[in-house]
N, C-alpha and C positions, 0 to 999 in steps of 0.2 A: 300696232305692228312691232314697234321697238320693244315693247314689253314681251311679246311672244318670242322674238329673237333672243332677248336677254334670258328668258326662262329656258329656252332650248340650249343656250350656251352653258348656263349653270347646270342643267340636267346632264349635259354631256360631260362636263368636268366632274360631276359627282359620280357618274358611271365609271369614268376613268379612274378616279380615286378609289372606288370600291373594288374595281378589278385589280389594281395594283396592291391594295391591302390584302386581298384574297390570295395573291401570289406570294406574299411574304412567307418565309419559311418559319414554321412553328419551332419552339425550342426543342421538342422531342425529335423533330426532323433534323435539326442542326446537330444534335448528339449522334443521331444515326449516321449522318453524313461524315462525321469525324471518325466513326468506326470504319466506314468504307475507305476513308482517306488513309488509314493506317496500312492498307494493302497496296497503295499506289507505288509504282516503281517496277524495276526489273529484279526478279528473284531467281537465284539458282536453286534447283530442286534436287533432293536426294530421295528417291522413290523406293519404297519397299511394298511389294504386292504379295499377297498370300491367297492361293486358291486350292481347293481340295483336288487331289489327283484321282485317277481312276482306281488306284489301289487303296484309297481311303486315307492316305497320308497327304500332308499339305505340301504343295510346291511353293517355294518362295523365289521371287525374282527381285533383283535390285537394279536400278538404272538411274540415269540423270535426266534432267530436263530444265527448261527455262520458262518462266511465266512472266509476261509483260502486262502490267495493269495500269490503266489510266482512268482518270475521272472525266466524265462527260458532264459539263456544267456544274461540277461540284456535287452532283447528286447520284450519278450512276457509275458504278465501277465496271469497266469493260476489261475483260481478261482474255488473253490469248496464251495458250500453253502449247509448247512443243517438246516432245521427248520420245521416249521409247518404252514400251511395255512388253515384256516377255520377248525381247528381240525384234519387235515390230515397231515401225514408226507410228507415232500417235500425235494427234493434234486435237485441241479442244478450244471452244469459245464459250464464254459466259458473260452474263451481265447481271449485276446485282444492284438493288436499290432498296429504299425504304418506302413502303406504301403507307401514307399517313391515314388513309381511310381504314385500313386493316389494323394499323398499329403494329405492323410486322415487317421484317425484311422479306423481300421477294426476289426471285431471279429465274434465269433460264440457263440451261447448259446443253450444248450439242458437241459431239465429238466424232472422230473417225471410226470408232468401234461400234456405233449404234446408228439406227435409222429413225430414232424418235427424239423428241425434245423433252428434256426434264424440266418440270415446273417446280421451283423451289420456294419454300416458305418457312420462316422461323424467327428466332429471337436472339438477342445478344445479352449475355450475362456479364455485367460490368465487374463483378467480384472476381470471376475466373478469367475475364477477358476472352470469352469464348463465344463465337458466332455459331449457332446450331441451325442448320437448314434441313428440312425434310422433304422427301419427294416420293410419290408413287411412280415407279419406273418399270422397266422390263429388263430381263437378263439379256445381255448382248450375245450369249451363247445359244439360248433356245427360245428367246422371246417370251418366256413365262413371266408373270407379274412378280415384282419384287419391290420392297420398300428400301429407301436409302436414308441414312442419317449422316450428314456431313458436318464435321466439327472443325472449326479453325480457331486455334488458340494463339493469341498474340503474346509474345514473351517480352519481358522488360529489356532484354539484350538486343532487341530489334529483329529477332528471328520469329518465325511462326511455324506452327505444326498443324497440318491438315490430316484428319483421320476420316476415312469413309467406312461406314458400317452398312452391311446389307442384310436384309431378311428375305430369303427366298420364299417363294410360294410354298406354303405348308410348314415352314419352320416357325418355331415359337420365339426364338431368340435372334437378336442381331449378332452378326459375326463381323469382326474387323477384317476388311478386305484390303485396305491400302492405308499407308501412312506416308506423308510427304513432309520432309523437313526443309523449310525454305530459309535461305539466307539472302538478305537484300544486298544488291550491289551498291557500292558507294559511288 
């Protein structure tokens, strides 16, 4: 009986040790989490949006906003954005992380201009310090399918630049839709 209890206790400790070992963060994950940590904090945003007008010319709008980013458990970046787009109030919420099974960054995005959730997936280029996420989405104007490419470049001066490119249904090329220059508050 004592032997059976001893074996059970040893087996329990081994299971616990294996569980804890499995939960350790791999070095790839740690590098990815450092990328996400670069975006933590409160950022002032200068937004430039460009959309085609009815006359075939492009309308450009500039505005300001604020993005607040925090890390959840050091692994997930939770983002809340408030600003104004084309004179209308705008809010958005995102969460980004690193999926170690896929070996890619993943995330979601929702905002006040759309009725769907964007599922994001992409990679980080250490040489250019650029996180590129892609999504199959839909146009907030007419609901037609569109593809998005979101690029965030971290600059050595502590600023970052976000660019959104869209490819509308039937278009062959991506067009730059928005650029946001972020400055981190001290």
